[in-house]
C-alpha positions as a Markdown table, in Angstrom:
| # | Residue | x | y | z |
|---|---|---|---|---|
| 1 | Met | -54.2 | 23.3 | -9.6 |
| 2 | Thr | -50.7 | 24.4 | -10.4 |
| 3 | Leu | -51.7 | 28.1 | -9.8 |
| 4 | Leu | -53.2 | 27.2 | -6.5 |
| 5 | Leu | -50.1 | 25.4 | -5.3 |
| 6 | Glu | -47.8 | 28.2 | -6.5 |
| 7 | Thr | -49.9 | 30.8 | -4.6 |
| 8 | Ile | -49.8 | 28.7 | -1.4 |
| 9 | Asp | -46.1 | 28.2 | -1.9 |
| 10 | Ile | -45.5 | 32.0 | -2.1 |
| 11 | Lys | -47.9 | 33.0 | 0.7 |
| 12 | Phe | -47.1 | 30.3 | 3.2 |
| 13 | Pro | -43.3 | 29.5 | 3.5 |
| 14 | Lys | -43.9 | 26.8 | 6.2 |
| 15 | Ile | -46.2 | 24.9 | 3.9 |
| 16 | Arg | -43.6 | 25.2 | 1.1 |
| 17 | Lys | -41.3 | 23.1 | 3.2 |
| 18 | Ala | -43.9 | 20.4 | 3.6 |
| 19 | Leu | -44.8 | 20.5 | -0.1 |
| 20 | Asp | -41.2 | 20.6 | -1.5 |
| 21 | Gly | -39.4 | 18.8 | 1.3 |
| 22 | Glu | -35.8 | 19.3 | 2.4 |
| 23 | Pro | -32.8 | 18.4 | 0.1 |
| 24 | Ser | -30.9 | 15.4 | 1.2 |
| 25 | Ile | -27.1 | 15.4 | 1.1 |
| 26 | Leu | -26.1 | 12.1 | -0.5 |
| 27 | Val | -22.3 | 12.6 | -0.8 |
| 28 | Lys | -20.3 | 14.5 | 1.7 |
| 29 | Lys | -16.6 | 15.2 | 1.2 |
| 30 | Gly | -16.4 | 12.4 | -1.4 |
| 31 | Lys | -18.1 | 9.8 | 0.8 |
| 32 | Ile | -21.6 | 8.3 | 0.2 |
| 33 | Met | -24.0 | 9.0 | 3.1 |
| 34 | Glu | -25.6 | 5.6 | 3.4 |
| 35 | Ala | -28.3 | 6.7 | 5.9 |
| 36 | Glu | -29.5 | 9.5 | 3.5 |
| 37 | Leu | -29.5 | 7.0 | 0.6 |
| 38 | Lys | -31.8 | 4.7 | 2.6 |
| 39 | Lys | -34.1 | 7.6 | 3.5 |
| 40 | Ser | -34.2 | 8.6 | -0.2 |
| 41 | Arg | -34.8 | 5.0 | -1.2 |
| 42 | Leu | -31.8 | 4.9 | -3.5 |
| 43 | Thr | -29.1 | 2.3 | -3.9 |
| 44 | Val | -25.5 | 3.1 | -4.4 |
| 45 | Asp | -25.8 | 1.9 | -8.0 |
| 46 | Gln | -28.7 | 4.2 | -8.7 |
| 47 | Leu | -26.8 | 7.2 | -7.2 |
| 48 | Leu | -23.7 | 6.4 | -9.3 |
| 49 | Ser | -25.8 | 6.1 | -12.4 |
| 50 | Leu | -27.4 | 9.5 | -11.8 |
| 51 | Leu | -24.0 | 11.0 | -11.3 |
| 52 | Arg | -22.7 | 9.5 | -14.5 |
| 53 | Ser | -25.7 | 10.8 | -16.4 |
| 54 | Lys | -24.6 | 14.3 | -15.2 |
| 55 | Asp | -21.0 | 13.6 | -16.5 |
| 56 | Ile | -19.6 | 13.1 | -13.0 |
| 57 | Phe | -17.5 | 10.0 | -12.9 |
| 58 | Ser | -15.8 | 10.4 | -9.5 |
| 59 | Leu | -17.4 | 11.2 | -6.2 |
| 60 | Leu | -14.6 | 13.6 | -5.5 |
| 61 | Met | -15.7 | 15.7 | -8.5 |
| 62 | Trp | -18.9 | 16.6 | -6.8 |
| 63 | Thr | -18.7 | 16.9 | -3.0 |
| 64 | Met | -22.4 | 17.6 | -2.1 |
| 65 | Pro | -25.0 | 16.3 | -4.6 |
| 66 | Tyr | -28.5 | 17.0 | -3.3 |
| 67 | Leu | -31.4 | 14.8 | -4.1 |
| 68 | Lys | -33.7 | 17.7 | -4.9 |
| 69 | Gln | -31.3 | 18.8 | -7.7 |
| 70 | Met | -31.2 | 15.4 | -9.2 |
| 71 | Glu | -34.9 | 14.5 | -8.8 |
| 72 | Asn | -35.8 | 15.2 | -12.3 |
| 73 | Cys | -33.3 | 12.5 | -13.4 |
| 74 | Leu | -35.1 | 9.7 | -11.6 |
């Protein structure tokens, strides 16, 4: 199954977008993007908890966290 998905991913870039999705910008210039959090079904507390688990204690330390990069933490 994994091999099949990897082959499709390589041969068909448009399908890759559907399978993997687009990354969501959750924090922009130190401000939480509330609309993106709602789309991602995250609360502010969950976001802050994920950031703390990555040793980020201030939103100004990380200006553009993407959901895709933090997905494995959920």
